[in-house]
C-alpha positions in Angstrom: -21.4 -19.6 -21.1 -22.8 -22.3 -22.4 -26.6 -21.8 -22.3 -29.2 -19.4 -23.7 -29.3 -15.7 -21.3 -32.1 -13.9 -21.0 -31.5 -10.3 -21.6 -33.2 -7.4 -19.2 -32.5 -4.1 -19.0 -31.8 -2.3 -15.5 -32.4 1.5 -16.1 -32.2 1.9 -12.6 -28.6 0.9 -12.4 -27.1 1.7 -15.6 -26.1 -1.9 -16.6 -27.4 -4.4 -18.7 -27.9 -8.2 -16.9 -28.7 -11.3 -18.0 -28.9 -14.8 -16.5 -29.9 -18.1 -17.1 -30.2 -21.3 -14.4 -29.1 -25.0 -15.3 -28.5 -27.8 -12.8 -30.7 -30.0 -10.0 -33.2 -29.1 -8.4 -33.4 -26.8 -5.8 -35.0 -29.0 -3.1 -31.8 -31.2 -2.9 -29.5 -28.2 -2.5 -28.1 -25.5 0.0 -25.1 -24.1 -1.6 -24.9 -22.8 -5.3 -22.0 -22.1 -7.3 -22.6 -18.3 -8.6 -20.4 -17.4 -11.7 -20.5 -13.7 -12.4 -18.8 -12.4 -15.9 -18.5 -8.7 -16.1 -17.6 -6.8 -19.3 -17.2 -3.2 -19.8 -18.9 -0.1 -21.7 -17.4 -1.8 -24.7 -18.6 -5.3 -24.3 -14.8 -6.6 -23.6 -14.3 -8.5 -20.1 -13.9 -5.8 -16.9 -10.6 -7.5 -14.8 -10.1 -6.9 -11.2 -13.7 -5.6 -10.2 -14.6 -6.1 -6.9 -18.0 -8.3 -7.0 -20.2 -9.2 -3.6 -23.5 -10.9 -3.1 -25.7 -9.8 0.1 -28.8 -11.8 0.8 -32.1 -10.3 0.6 -33.1 -11.8 3.8 -31.0 -13.5 7.1 -28.0 -11.6 6.6 -27.3 -11.8 10.4 -27.4 -16.0 10.7 -24.0 -15.9 7.9 -20.7 -17.1 9.2 -18.0 -14.7 9.2 -15.4 -14.9 6.3 -12.2 -15.1 8.3 -9.9 -14.9 5.3 -7.1 -12.3 6.0 -6.7 -9.6 4.3 -2.8 -8.7 3.3 -2.1 -5.4 1.1 1.7 -5.3 0.4 3.9 -2.1 0.1 6.1 -3.4 -2.8 8.2 -1.0 -5.8 6.3 1.8 -3.5 2.8 0.7 -4.6 0.2 -1.3 -2.8 -0.5 -4.2 -4.1 -2.7 -5.0 -4.8 -4.6 -1.8 -5.9 -8.0 -2.8 -5.0 -9.3 -5.6 -3.3 -12.5 -6.4 -1.0 -13.1 -7.8 2.6 -15.9 -8.6 5.2 -16.7 -6.2 8.1 -15.3 -7.0 11.4 -12.1 -8.6 9.8 -8.4 -6.2 10.1 -6.0 -5.3 7.5 -2.3 -6.6 7.5 0.2 -4.4 5.7 3.3 -6.0 4.7 6.4 -3.7 3.8 8.1 -5.8 1.2 10.1 -2.1 0.0 13.7 -1.5 1.6 12.2 2.1 2.6 10.1 3.3 5.5 6.3 4.1 4.3 3.7 5.8 6.1 0.3 4.3 5.9 -3.1 5.9 6.6 -6.5 6.1 5.2 -8.1 9.1 3.8 -11.3 9.2 5.4 -14.6 7.6 6.9 -15.1 5.4 10.1 -12.1 3.1 9.2 -9.2 5.1 10.2 -5.7 4.5 10.6 -2.3 5.8 10.4 1.2 4.4 11.3 4.7 4.2 10.3 6.0 0.9 8.4 9.4 0.4 8.4 11.2 -1.8 5.4 10.5 -5.2 5.9 7.8 -5.2 8.7 4.0 -6.2 9.1 0.8 -4.1 11.1 -2.3 -5.5 11.3 -4.9 -2.1 11.6 -8.2 -2.8 14.0 -10.8 -4.5 12.9 -13.0 -2.5 10.0 -16.4 -2.1 11.6 -18.1 0.0 8.9 -18.9 -1.1 5.3 -17.7 1.5 3.2 -14.9 2.6 0.5 -11.2 2.6 2.2 -8.9 4.8 0.3 -5.2 4.4 1.4 -2.4 6.4 1.1 1.4 6.8 2.1 2.3 10.3 3.6 5.9 10.0 2.3 5.2 8.7 -1.3 2.2 11.0 -2.0 1.7 9.3 -5.5 0.8 5.8 -4.2 -3.0 5.2 -3.5 -5.0 1.8 -2.8 -8.5 0.9 -1.9 -10.1 -1.5 0.1 -14.0 -2.2 0.0 -15.6 -3.1 3.2 -18.9 -5.3 2.9 -21.4 -6.8 5.0 -21.5 -10.1 3.6 -18.9 -13.2 3.4 -19.7 -13.4 -0.2 -17.1 -11.1 -2.1 -14.4 -11.7 -4.6 -12.6 -9.9 -7.9 -13.1 -10.9 -11.6 -10.1 -12.4 -13.0 -8.3 -12.1 -16.7 -11.6 -12.8 -18.1 -13.8 -10.6 -16.0 -15.4 -13.7 -14.5 -15.8 -14.0 -10.5 -17.1 -16.8 -8.5 -18.8 -17.0 -5.5 -19.8 -20.1 -3.3 -23.3 -18.8 -2.1 -25.9 -20.2 1.1 -28.7 -20.1 1.2 -30.5 -20.3 -2.0 -32.4 -17.6 -2.1 -32.7 -14.0 -3.5 -29.3 -12.0 -3.6 -28.3 -8.8 -4.6 -25.2 -8.5 -6.9 -23.1 -5.6 -6.5 -20.1 -4.3 -8.9 -17.5 -2.1 -7.2 -14.3 -0.1 -8.4 -12.6 3.0 -7.6 -12.6 4.2 -11.3 -16.1 3.0 -12.3 -17.6 6.2 -13.1 -20.9 5.8 -11.7 -22.7 6.6 -8.8 -20.5 5.1 -5.2 -18.4 3.8 -7.4 -20.8 0.6 -8.1 -23.8 -0.6 -9.8 -26.0 -3.2 -8.9 -28.9 -5.5 -9.2 -31.1 -8.5 -7.6 -30.6 -11.8 -8.9 -32.6 -15.2 -7.7 -30.3 -18.6 -6.9 -32.0 -21.5 -6.9 -30.3 -24.0 -8.8 -26.9 -25.8 -8.5 -25.4 -23.4 -10.8 -26.3 -19.8 -11.1 -24.6 -17.8 -14.2 -24.6 -13.8 -14.0 -23.7 -11.9 -17.0 -23.7 -8.0 -16.3 -22.4 -5.1 -18.8 -21.4 -2.4 -17.6 -23.2 0.9 -19.3 -20.8 3.4 -17.1 -16.8 4.1 -18.1 -13.7 3.1 -16.3 -11.5 6.5 -15.4 -7.9 5.8 -15.8 -5.9 4.2 -12.5 -3.9 7.2 -11.3 -0.2 6.8 -12.2 1.6 4.8 -9.1 4.7 6.1 -9.7 7.0 9.4 -7.9 10.2 11.0 -7.7 13.0 9.0 -5.9 14.4 12.2 -4.3 11.1 11.5 -1.5 12.4 7.7 -0.8 14.5 9.3 2.4 13.1 11.6 5.2 15.0 11.6 8.2 12.3 12.1 10.7 10.8 8.3 9.3 13.9 6.3 10.0 
């Protein structure tokens, strides 16, 4: 990352964590860029991982992240397969296939269940519980997808290099969590605490839990047409 990293072991969370701080004095700043690099159990960049930061204090004073979450149905798959949103926001589903889907959530408090015809969109009610939302299609039972609802406006996903950048404010102590439905850890996540006090804060997290394979997102064509859904 271009700076020395101090390595610490977090046995409680089952991960290796190291960080470095650099930049202007904290007294002149109220916002920081938190750069998080996530690597897998083999030390390779871990892409498509949800990363979010929750302040230890002052959570109820933070503004809402109003970014609209859109999940497409494309090629009989949920796209993206995994994503993240803040509690209190809805999900918009957009069917880009030329067939009908019947979208539903599997369990939890954030329930929805509706038909979505080809070329149409539908928005759910606000997701009011912080939890993992597992999604499926009643017509195409191989389709699966996940949305994580978090109680913080500071979230993103790692890119192909395993890096996510969060612009956080105020400065201070944060719990940083990495989540993915295929992460073979308790509640599919690992967490650690970091203190952001400078203009730029870098955090490296090496997972000590393996990633399970994503279920195949393909099925049989004969299930594309079911009369009751037309």
